[in-house]
Biopython code that builds the backbone (N, CA, C, O; Angstrom):
import numpy as np
from Bio.PDB.StructureBuilder import StructureBuilder

atoms = [
    (1, "MET", "N", (0.839, -1.183, 0.000)),
    (1, "MET", "CA", (0.000, 0.000, 0.000)),
    (1, "MET", "C", (0.885, 1.247, 0.000)),
    (1, "MET", "O", (1.743, 1.404, 0.869)),
    (2, "SER", "N", (0.680, 2.107, -0.950)),
    (2, "SER", "CA", (1.468, 3.340, -1.072)),
    (2, "SER", "C", (0.772, 4.491, -0.347)),
    (2, "SER", "O", (-0.448, 4.640, -0.416)),
    (3, "ARG", "N", (1.568, 5.300, 0.347)),
    (3, "ARG", "CA", (1.044, 6.487, 1.023)),
    (3, "ARG", "C", (1.896, 7.674, 0.615)),
    (3, "ARG", "O", (3.113, 7.553, 0.471)),
    (4, "GLU", "N", (1.257, 8.821, 0.428)),
    (4, "GLU", "CA", (1.965, 10.032, 0.018)),
    (4, "GLU", "C", (1.519, 11.207, 0.878)),
    (4, "GLU", "O", (0.350, 11.316, 1.248)),
    (5, "TRP", "N", (2.479, 12.092, 1.192)),
    (5, "TRP", "CA", (2.204, 13.302, 1.953)),
    (5, "TRP", "C", (2.915, 14.470, 1.300)),
    (5, "TRP", "O", (3.960, 14.295, 0.673)),
    (6, "ASP", "N", (2.353, 15.668, 1.445)),
    (6, "ASP", "CA", (2.981, 16.915, 1.012)),
    (6, "ASP", "C", (2.964, 17.874, 2.191)),
    (6, "ASP", "O", (1.988, 17.937, 2.939)),
    (7, "ALA", "N", (4.054, 18.621, 2.352)),
    (7, "ALA", "CA", (4.125, 19.637, 3.400)),
    (7, "ALA", "C", (4.885, 20.841, 2.860)),
    (7, "ALA", "O", (5.844, 20.691, 2.102)),
    (8, "LEU", "N", (4.453, 22.034, 3.254)),
    (8, "LEU", "CA", (5.131, 23.288, 2.928)),
    (8, "LEU", "C", (5.429, 23.997, 4.231)),
    (8, "LEU", "O", (4.619, 23.963, 5.158)),
    (9, "TRP", "N", (6.599, 24.649, 4.315)),
    (9, "TRP", "CA", (6.897, 25.444, 5.485)),
    (9, "TRP", "C", (7.825, 26.588, 5.125)),
    (9, "TRP", "O", (8.528, 26.544, 4.115)),
    (10, "ALA", "N", (7.816, 27.612, 5.965)),
    (10, "ALA", "CA", (8.636, 28.817, 5.763)),
    (10, "ALA", "C", (9.512, 29.017, 7.002)),
    (10, "ALA", "O", (9.169, 28.535, 8.082)),
    (11, "PRO", "N", (10.638, 29.720, 6.860)),
    (11, "PRO", "CA", (11.504, 29.970, 8.015)),
    (11, "PRO", "C", (10.836, 30.908, 9.016)),
    (11, "PRO", "O", (9.911, 31.642, 8.669)),
    (12, "TRP", "N", (11.312, 30.877, 10.259)),
    (12, "TRP", "CA", (10.800, 31.772, 11.301)),
    (12, "TRP", "C", (11.028, 33.223, 10.940)),
    (12, "TRP", "O", (10.168, 34.070, 11.182)),
    (13, "ARG", "N", (12.199, 33.520, 10.352)),
    (13, "ARG", "CA", (12.533, 34.898, 9.973)),
    (13, "ARG", "C", (12.899, 34.951, 8.504)),
    (13, "ARG", "O", (13.488, 34.015, 7.964)),
    (14, "GLY", "N", (12.546, 36.048, 7.867)),
    (14, "GLY", "CA", (12.922, 36.258, 6.469)),
    (14, "GLY", "C", (12.037, 35.489, 5.506)),
    (14, "GLY", "O", (11.092, 34.805, 5.897)),
    (15, "ALA", "N", (12.375, 35.626, 4.247)),
    (15, "ALA", "CA", (11.617, 34.962, 3.186)),
    (15, "ALA", "C", (12.149, 33.558, 2.966)),
    (15, "ALA", "O", (13.277, 33.242, 3.345)),
    (16, "GLY", "N", (11.349, 32.740, 2.365)),
    (16, "GLY", "CA", (11.777, 31.387, 2.031)),
    (16, "GLY", "C", (10.602, 30.439, 2.033)),
    (16, "GLY", "O", (9.527, 30.766, 2.536)),
    (17, "LEU", "N", (10.807, 29.277, 1.476)),
    (17, "LEU", "CA", (9.767, 28.264, 1.431)),
    (17, "LEU", "C", (10.428, 26.924, 1.158)),
    (17, "LEU", "O", (11.359, 26.842, 0.357)),
    (18, "GLU", "N", (9.958, 25.880, 1.813)),
    (18, "GLU", "CA", (10.411, 24.531, 1.532)),
    (18, "GLU", "C", (9.197, 23.676, 1.244)),
    (18, "GLU", "O", (8.150, 23.845, 1.869)),
    (19, "HIS", "N", (9.330, 22.761, 0.302)),
    (19, "HIS", "CA", (8.247, 21.843, -0.045)),
    (19, "HIS", "C", (8.774, 20.427, 0.051)),
    (19, "HIS", "O", (9.805, 20.099, -0.536)),
    (20, "LEU", "N", (8.069, 19.588, 0.792)),
    (20, "LEU", "CA", (8.416, 18.177, 0.940)),
    (20, "LEU", "C", (7.327, 17.327, 0.319)),
    (20, "LEU", "O", (6.148, 17.492, 0.632)),
    (21, "ALA", "N", (7.717, 16.424, -0.556)),
    (21, "ALA", "CA", (6.825, 15.389, -1.082)),
    (21, "ALA", "C", (7.393, 14.066, -0.581)),
    (21, "ALA", "O", (8.503, 13.685, -0.952)),
    (22, "LEU", "N", (6.635, 13.366, 0.260)),
    (22, "LEU", "CA", (7.096, 12.130, 0.882)),
    (22, "LEU", "C", (6.213, 10.987, 0.418)),
    (22, "LEU", "O", (4.988, 11.085, 0.484)),
    (23, "ALA", "N", (6.816, 9.905, -0.052)),
    (23, "ALA", "CA", (6.072, 8.736, -0.512)),
    (23, "ALA", "C", (6.641, 7.489, 0.157)),
    (23, "ALA", "O", (7.857, 7.296, 0.184)),
    (24, "CYS", "N", (5.768, 6.647, 0.694)),
    (24, "CYS", "CA", (6.171, 5.399, 1.342)),
    (24, "CYS", "C", (5.388, 4.247, 0.727)),
    (24, "CYS", "O", (4.177, 4.343, 0.529)),
    (25, "ASP", "N", (6.093, 3.151, 0.426)),
    (25, "ASP", "CA", (5.438, 1.934, -0.029)),
    (25, "ASP", "C", (6.282, 0.744, 0.417)),
    (25, "ASP", "O", (7.232, 0.917, 1.181)),
    (26, "GLU", "N", (5.953, -0.455, -0.045)),
    (26, "GLU", "CA", (6.695, -1.643, 0.381)),
    (26, "GLU", "C", (8.151, -1.634, -0.096)),
    (26, "GLU", "O", (8.980, -2.361, 0.450)),
    (27, "GLU", "N", (8.470, -0.821, -1.106)),
    (27, "GLU", "CA", (9.839, -0.702, -1.615)),
    (27, "GLU", "C", (10.700, 0.181, -0.719)),
    (27, "GLU", "O", (11.919, 0.016, -0.676)),
    (28, "GLY", "N", (10.075, 1.121, 0.000)),
    (28, "GLY", "CA", (10.827, 2.032, 0.857)),
    (28, "GLY", "C", (10.198, 3.409, 0.906)),
    (28, "GLY", "O", (8.985, 3.564, 0.766)),
    (29, "VAL", "N", (11.053, 4.411, 1.110)),
    (29, "VAL", "CA", (10.612, 5.784, 1.329)),
    (29, "VAL", "C", (11.358, 6.709, 0.381)),
    (29, "VAL", "O", (12.559, 6.543, 0.170)),
    (30, "CYS", "N", (10.652, 7.690, -0.196)),
    (30, "CYS", "CA", (11.275, 8.700, -1.039)),
    (30, "CYS", "C", (10.862, 10.077, -0.543)),
    (30, "CYS", "O", (9.678, 10.327, -0.316)),
    (31, "ALA", "N", (11.820, 10.965, -0.375)),
    (31, "ALA", "CA", (11.539, 12.342, 0.012)),
    (31, "ALA", "C", (12.153, 13.257, -1.022)),
    (31, "ALA", "O", (13.300, 13.062, -1.423)),
    (32, "ASP", "N", (11.401, 14.256, -1.458)),
    (32, "ASP", "CA", (11.836, 15.210, -2.469)),
    (32, "ASP", "C", (11.560, 16.597, -1.910)),
    (32, "ASP", "O", (10.409, 16.937, -1.638)),
    (33, "VAL", "N", (12.617, 17.412, -1.734)),
    (33, "VAL", "CA", (12.466, 18.722, -1.111)),
    (33, "VAL", "C", (13.080, 19.795, -1.999)),
    (33, "VAL", "O", (14.155, 19.600, -2.566)),
    (34, "VAL", "N", (12.392, 20.933, -2.118)),
    (34, "VAL", "CA", (12.905, 22.091, -2.856)),
    (34, "VAL", "C", (12.942, 23.275, -1.903)),
    (34, "VAL", "O", (11.983, 23.510, -1.169)),
    (35, "ILE", "N", (14.056, 24.032, -1.908)),
    (35, "ILE", "CA", (14.265, 25.177, -1.029)),
    (35, "ILE", "C", (14.400, 26.436, -1.870)),
    (35, "ILE", "O", (14.803, 26.359, -3.031)),
    (36, "GLY", "N", (14.060, 27.630, -1.290)),
    (36, "GLY", "CA", (14.005, 28.837, -2.092)),
    (36, "GLY", "C", (14.836, 30.056, -1.827)),
    (36, "GLY", "O", (15.484, 30.501, -2.775)),
    (37, "VAL", "N", (14.904, 30.670, -0.638)),
    (37, "VAL", "CA", (15.515, 31.981, -0.457)),
    (37, "VAL", "C", (16.367, 31.993, 0.811)),
    (37, "VAL", "O", (15.995, 31.405, 1.827)),
    (38, "GLU", "N", (17.516, 32.670, 0.737)),
    (38, "GLU", "CA", (18.368, 32.897, 1.905)),
    (38, "GLU", "C", (18.831, 34.343, 1.864)),
    (38, "GLU", "O", (19.639, 34.708, 1.010)),
    (39, "GLY", "N", (18.334, 35.172, 2.774)),
    (39, "GLY", "CA", (18.669, 36.593, 2.762)),
    (39, "GLY", "C", (18.202, 37.221, 1.461)),
    (39, "GLY", "O", (17.041, 37.068, 1.079)),
    (40, "ASP", "N", (19.096, 37.927, 0.776)),
    (40, "ASP", "CA", (18.775, 38.538, -0.516)),
    (40, "ASP", "C", (19.043, 37.586, -1.687)),
    (40, "ASP", "O", (18.745, 37.913, -2.836)),
    (41, "LEU", "N", (19.598, 36.426, -1.398)),
    (41, "LEU", "CA", (19.960, 35.468, -2.439)),
    (41, "LEU", "C", (18.804, 34.508, -2.704)),
    (41, "LEU", "O", (18.362, 33.788, -1.809)),
    (42, "ARG", "N", (18.325, 34.510, -3.938)),
    (42, "ARG", "CA", (17.288, 33.561, -4.343)),
    (42, "ARG", "C", (17.967, 32.370, -5.013)),
    (42, "ARG", "O", (18.845, 32.542, -5.859)),
    (43, "PHE", "N", (17.565, 31.189, -4.638)),
    (43, "PHE", "CA", (18.147, 29.986, -5.200)),
    (43, "PHE", "C", (17.113, 28.867, -5.173)),
    (43, "PHE", "O", (16.094, 28.959, -4.489)),
    (44, "ARG", "N", (17.392, 27.825, -5.919)),
    (44, "ARG", "CA", (16.561, 26.626, -5.886)),
    (44, "ARG", "C", (17.472, 25.424, -5.748)),
    (44, "ARG", "O", (18.317, 25.157, -6.601)),
    (45, "ILE", "N", (17.282, 24.716, -4.670)),
    (45, "ILE", "CA", (18.024, 23.482, -4.433)),
    (45, "ILE", "C", (17.015, 22.364, -4.280)),
    (45, "ILE", "O", (15.992, 22.522, -3.614)),
    (46, "ARG", "N", (17.302, 21.255, -4.888)),
    (46, "ARG", "CA", (16.449, 20.083, -4.727)),
    (46, "ARG", "C", (17.291, 18.989, -4.104)),
    (46, "ARG", "O", (18.396, 18.701, -4.564)),
    (47, "TYR", "N", (16.763, 18.383, -3.054)),
    (47, "TYR", "CA", (17.424, 17.200, -2.541)),
    (47, "TYR", "C", (16.418, 16.078, -2.419)),
    (47, "TYR", "O", (15.271, 16.274, -2.018)),
    (48, "GLU", "N", (16.885, 14.899, -2.779)),
    (48, "GLU", "CA", (16.042, 13.711, -2.779)),
    (48, "GLU", "C", (16.708, 12.641, -1.927)),
    (48, "GLU", "O", (17.911, 12.405, -2.040)),
    (49, "LEU", "N", (15.933, 12.006, -1.087)),
    (49, "LEU", "CA", (16.404, 10.920, -0.238)),
    (49, "LEU", "C", (15.614, 9.668, -0.567)),
    (49, "LEU", "O", (14.391, 9.717, -0.699)),
    (50, "SER", "N", (16.307, 8.548, -0.699)),
    (50, "SER", "CA", (15.644, 7.259, -0.880)),
    (50, "SER", "C", (16.078, 6.365, 0.264)),
    (50, "SER", "O", (17.271, 6.211, 0.527)),
    (51, "CYS", "N", (15.105, 5.776, 0.941)),
    (51, "CYS", "CA", (15.367, 4.905, 2.077)),
    (51, "CYS", "C", (14.763, 3.531, 1.819)),
    (51, "CYS", "O", (13.838, 3.397, 1.019)),
    (52, "ASP", "N", (15.285, 2.509, 2.496)),
    (52, "ASP", "CA", (14.676, 1.192, 2.416)),
    (52, "ASP", "C", (13.475, 1.152, 3.369)),
    (52, "ASP", "O", (13.227, 2.134, 4.067)),
    (53, "PRO", "N", (12.726, 0.049, 3.417)),
    (53, "PRO", "CA", (11.540, -0.001, 4.276)),
    (53, "PRO", "C", (11.821, 0.230, 5.765)),
    (53, "PRO", "O", (10.904, 0.579, 6.509)),
    (54, "ALA", "N", (13.061, 0.044, 6.214)),
    (54, "ALA", "CA", (13.433, 0.291, 7.609)),
    (54, "ALA", "C", (13.919, 1.728, 7.826)),
    (54, "ALA", "O", (14.458, 2.041, 8.887)),
    (55, "TRP", "N", (13.733, 2.605, 6.830)),
    (55, "TRP", "CA", (14.122, 4.013, 6.859)),
    (55, "TRP", "C", (15.647, 4.218, 6.885)),
    (55, "TRP", "O", (16.111, 5.262, 7.344)),
    (56, "ARG", "N", (16.424, 3.256, 6.408)),
    (56, "ARG", "CA", (17.872, 3.446, 6.267)),
    (56, "ARG", "C", (18.120, 4.115, 4.926)),
    (56, "ARG", "O", (17.619, 3.661, 3.897)),
    (57, "VAL", "N", (18.890, 5.189, 4.939)),
    (57, "VAL", "CA", (19.145, 5.959, 3.714)),
    (57, "VAL", "C", (19.972, 5.124, 2.748)),
    (57, "VAL", "O", (21.019, 4.590, 3.114)),
    (58, "ARG", "N", (19.493, 5.015, 1.508)),
    (58, "ARG", "CA", (20.198, 4.287, 0.451)),
    (58, "ARG", "C", (20.784, 5.216, -0.590)),
    (58, "ARG", "O", (21.804, 4.898, -1.203)),
    (59, "GLU", "N", (20.144, 6.377, -0.802)),
    (59, "GLU", "CA", (20.628, 7.320, -1.812)),
    (59, "GLU", "C", (20.229, 8.736, -1.428)),
    (59, "GLU", "O", (19.125, 8.979, -0.940)),
    (60, "VAL", "N", (21.165, 9.680, -1.662)),
    (60, "VAL", "CA", (20.912, 11.102, -1.477)),
    (60, "VAL", "C", (21.405, 11.820, -2.725)),
    (60, "VAL", "O", (22.533, 11.602, -3.168)),
    (61, "SER", "N", (20.563, 12.675, -3.290)),
    (61, "SER", "CA", (20.945, 13.505, -4.436)),
    (61, "SER", "C", (20.648, 14.955, -4.094)),
    (61, "SER", "O", (19.575, 15.273, -3.582)),
    (62, "VAL", "N", (21.610, 15.841, -4.380)),
    (62, "VAL", "CA", (21.435, 17.273, -4.148)),
    (62, "VAL", "C", (21.816, 17.995, -5.435)),
    (62, "VAL", "O", (22.863, 17.720, -6.021)),
    (63, "ALA", "N", (20.951, 18.932, -5.877)),
    (63, "ALA", "CA", (21.227, 19.657, -7.118)),
    (63, "ALA", "C", (20.867, 21.129, -6.957)),
    (63, "ALA", "O", (19.818, 21.457, -6.402)),
    (64, "LEU", "N", (21.727, 22.007, -7.437)),
    (64, "LEU", "CA", (21.452, 23.434, -7.543)),
    (64, "LEU", "C", (20.760, 23.617, -8.881)),
    (64, "LEU", "O", (21.393, 23.460, -9.925)),
    (65, "LEU", "N", (19.474, 23.945, -8.875)),
    (65, "LEU", "CA", (18.675, 23.921, -10.097)),
    (65, "LEU", "C", (18.974, 25.055, -11.072)),
    (65, "LEU", "O", (18.676, 24.931, -12.260)),
    (66, "ALA", "N", (19.557, 26.160, -10.598)),
    (66, "ALA", "CA", (19.833, 27.291, -11.485)),
    (66, "ALA", "C", (21.065, 27.066, -12.356)),
    (66, "ALA", "O", (21.222, 27.732, -13.379)),
    (67, "ILE", "N", (21.937, 26.144, -11.973)),
    (67, "ILE", "CA", (23.178, 25.913, -12.715)),
    (67, "ILE", "C", (23.237, 24.442, -13.123)),
    (67, "ILE", "O", (23.420, 23.573, -12.270)),
    (68, "GLU", "N", (23.087, 24.157, -14.392)),
    (68, "GLU", "CA", (23.094, 22.787, -14.881)),
    (68, "GLU", "C", (24.415, 22.099, -14.544)),
    (68, "GLU", "O", (25.485, 22.696, -14.665)),
    (69, "GLY", "N", (24.330, 20.857, -14.126)),
    (69, "GLY", "CA", (25.517, 20.069, -13.821)),
    (69, "GLY", "C", (26.059, 20.278, -12.425)),
    (69, "GLY", "O", (27.080, 19.689, -12.069)),
    (70, "THR", "N", (25.400, 21.107, -11.616)),
    (70, "THR", "CA", (25.844, 21.326, -10.248)),
    (70, "THR", "C", (25.042, 20.405, -9.335)),
    (70, "THR", "O", (23.983, 20.776, -8.829)),
    (71, "SER", "N", (25.567, 19.193, -9.135)),
    (71, "SER", "CA", (24.846, 18.222, -8.316)),
    (71, "SER", "C", (25.814, 17.208, -7.720)),
    (71, "SER", "O", (26.963, 17.084, -8.145)),
    (72, "VAL", "N", (25.314, 16.492, -6.724)),
    (72, "VAL", "CA", (26.078, 15.406, -6.114)),
    (72, "VAL", "C", (25.093, 14.285, -5.799)),
    (72, "VAL", "O", (23.942, 14.536, -5.442)),
    (73, "ARG", "N", (25.562, 13.045, -5.937)),
    (73, "ARG", "CA", (24.729, 11.871, -5.660)),
    (73, "ARG", "C", (25.548, 10.904, -4.813)),
    (73, "ARG", "O", (26.649, 10.514, -5.202)),
    (74, "LEU", "N", (25.016, 10.519, -3.660)),
    (74, "LEU", "CA", (25.680, 9.595, -2.745)),
    (74, "LEU", "C", (24.845, 8.332, -2.625)),
    (74, "LEU", "O", (23.624, 8.400, -2.476)),
    (75, "LEU", "N", (25.500, 7.181, -2.688)),
    (75, "LEU", "CA", (24.810, 5.887, -2.616)),
    (75, "LEU", "C", (25.322, 5.093, -1.421)),
    (75, "LEU", "O", (26.474, 5.246, -1.016)),
    (76, "ASN", "N", (24.465, 4.244, -0.856)),
    (76, "ASN", "CA", (24.809, 3.366, 0.243)),
    (76, "ASN", "C", (24.382, 1.960, -0.145)),
    (76, "ASN", "O", (23.267, 1.763, -0.629)),
    (77, "ASP", "N", (25.250, 0.989, 0.059)),
    (77, "ASP", "CA", (24.915, -0.395, -0.329)),
    (77, "ASP", "C", (24.213, -1.171, 0.782)),
    (77, "ASP", "O", (23.918, -2.354, 0.607)),
    (78, "GLY", "N", (23.938, -0.531, 1.928)),
    (78, "GLY", "CA", (23.301, -1.213, 3.042)),
    (78, "GLY", "C", (24.283, -1.936, 3.937)),
    (78, "GLY", "O", (23.897, -2.489, 4.968)),
    (79, "GLU", "N", (25.546, -1.937, 3.555)),
    (79, "GLU", "CA", (26.608, -2.576, 4.331)),
    (79, "GLU", "C", (27.567, -1.542, 4.925)),
    (79, "GLU", "O", (28.648, -1.897, 5.395)),
    (80, "GLY", "N", (27.178, -0.277, 4.905)),
    (80, "GLY", "CA", (28.018, 0.777, 5.462)),
    (80, "GLY", "C", (28.994, 1.381, 4.457)),
    (80, "GLY", "O", (29.893, 2.124, 4.851)),
    (81, "HIS", "N", (28.838, 1.082, 3.181)),
    (81, "HIS", "CA", (29.726, 1.619, 2.135)),
    (81, "HIS", "C", (28.965, 2.567, 1.250)),
    (81, "HIS", "O", (29.532, 3.124, 0.310)),
]
sb = StructureBuilder()
sb.init_structure("model")
sb.init_model(0)
sb.init_chain("A")
sb.init_seg("    ")
for serial, (resi, resn, name, xyz) in enumerate(atoms, 1):
    if name == "N":
        sb.init_residue(resn, " ", resi, " ")
    sb.init_atom(name, np.array(xyz, "f"), 0.0, 1.0, " ", f" {name:<3s}", serial, name[0])
structure = sb.get_structure()
């Protein structure tokens, strides 16, 4: 059975917005978050987390959306590597 949630939140001070799309099913958990403003600097960063059904992180991807090719992807094999 698949379940999905969406949440939006803003910082206590200043401008900004974060959006979380969270999906859980028998395969595991996926979280997709986009961030927006820091001080006078506007930016868009997307980070995605993939977890196994026990919520152990298997993959993390972070990308600066305004500049193509600015990203990092980290993988975990479940054995600590």
